[in-house]
Structure formats: structure tokens, C-alpha cells
C-alpha positions as CSV (number, residue, x, y, z in Angstrom):
1,M,105.6,85.5,96.0
2,Y,109.0,84.7,94.7
3,I,111.4,87.5,93.6
4,N,110.7,87.3,89.8
5,E,106.9,87.7,90.2
6,A,107.3,90.3,93.0
7,A,109.6,92.3,90.8
8,K,107.2,92.2,87.9
9,L,104.1,93.1,89.9
10,S,105.8,95.9,92.0
11,G,107.8,97.4,89.1
12,I,111.0,97.1,91.1
13,T,114.0,95.4,89.6
14,K,115.3,92.2,91.1
15,K,118.6,94.0,91.7
16,A,116.8,96.7,93.7
17,I,114.9,94.1,95.7
18,E,118.2,92.4,96.6
19,Y,119.7,95.7,97.6
20,Y,116.7,96.4,99.9
21,C,117.2,93.0,101.5
22,Q,120.8,93.8,102.0
23,K,120.0,97.1,103.7
24,G,117.4,95.5,106.0
25,L,114.3,97.0,104.4
26,L,112.9,93.6,103.6
27,D,112.9,90.5,105.6
28,P,111.2,87.9,103.3
29,A,109.8,84.7,104.7
30,L,111.2,81.4,103.4
31,S,109.2,78.8,101.6
32,D,109.4,75.1,102.5
33,K,112.0,74.7,99.8
34,G,114.1,77.7,101.1
35,Y,113.0,80.3,98.5
36,R,112.4,83.8,99.7
37,I,108.8,85.0,99.6
38,F,108.3,88.7,99.2
39,S,105.3,91.0,99.9
40,V,104.3,93.2,96.9
41,E,102.7,95.6,99.4
42,E,106.0,96.1,101.2
43,L,107.8,96.6,97.9
44,K,105.2,99.2,96.7
45,K,105.6,101.1,100.0
46,I,109.3,101.2,99.5
47,S,108.9,102.3,95.9
48,L,106.5,105.1,96.9
49,L,108.9,106.4,99.5
50,R,111.8,106.3,97.1
51,S,109.8,108.1,94.5
52,L,109.2,110.9,97.1
53,G,112.9,111.2,97.5
54,I,113.3,109.5,100.9
55,S,116.6,107.8,101.3
56,V,117.0,104.1,101.9
57,Q,118.5,104.9,105.4
58,N,115.3,106.7,106.5
59,I,112.7,104.3,105.1
60,P,112.8,101.8,108.0
61,E,111.7,104.4,110.5
62,L,108.8,105.4,108.3
63,I,107.6,101.8,107.5
64,H,107.8,100.4,111.0
65,V,106.7,102.7,113.8
66,N,106.1,100.9,117.1
67,G,105.8,97.6,115.3
68,S,103.1,98.8,112.9
69,A,103.1,100.5,109.5
70,A,103.3,104.3,109.6
71,F,101.2,104.5,106.4
């Protein structure tokens, strides 16, 4: 889903989503028209880890272990 809807459903601000993209936590797919498509599940995982006090720098190693989710 596009950033506005993903932000609304995940409870994460658009600014935070942009920041997570910039830091490499998210790699959204692109629609046919070039819009980024975000996964609410991925955003919720990041939100959960951040709420537990895990730094942005440590999140990638927790989300992706050997190509699969560590959850």
C-alpha cells in the first residue's frame, strides 16, 4: 500500500517511514506508476522493535536473519 495508507494503518508517521527507508530498513516495491508500495507488516515489526528500545542500527539484523524474518 502507498505511504499515506501504510502510515495510517501502522501508526507510524510518514516522516518516520521516510527515515526508515533512508536508513535501509525498508525497501518498498514500486508500482507500475513508480509509487512506493509498503508492507504494513514490516512497519509494525519495526514499530515493535523501536518500542522495545532497539536502535535503528540494530533492527536490520533482527528482522532479516539468513534471509528470513527472525520473528
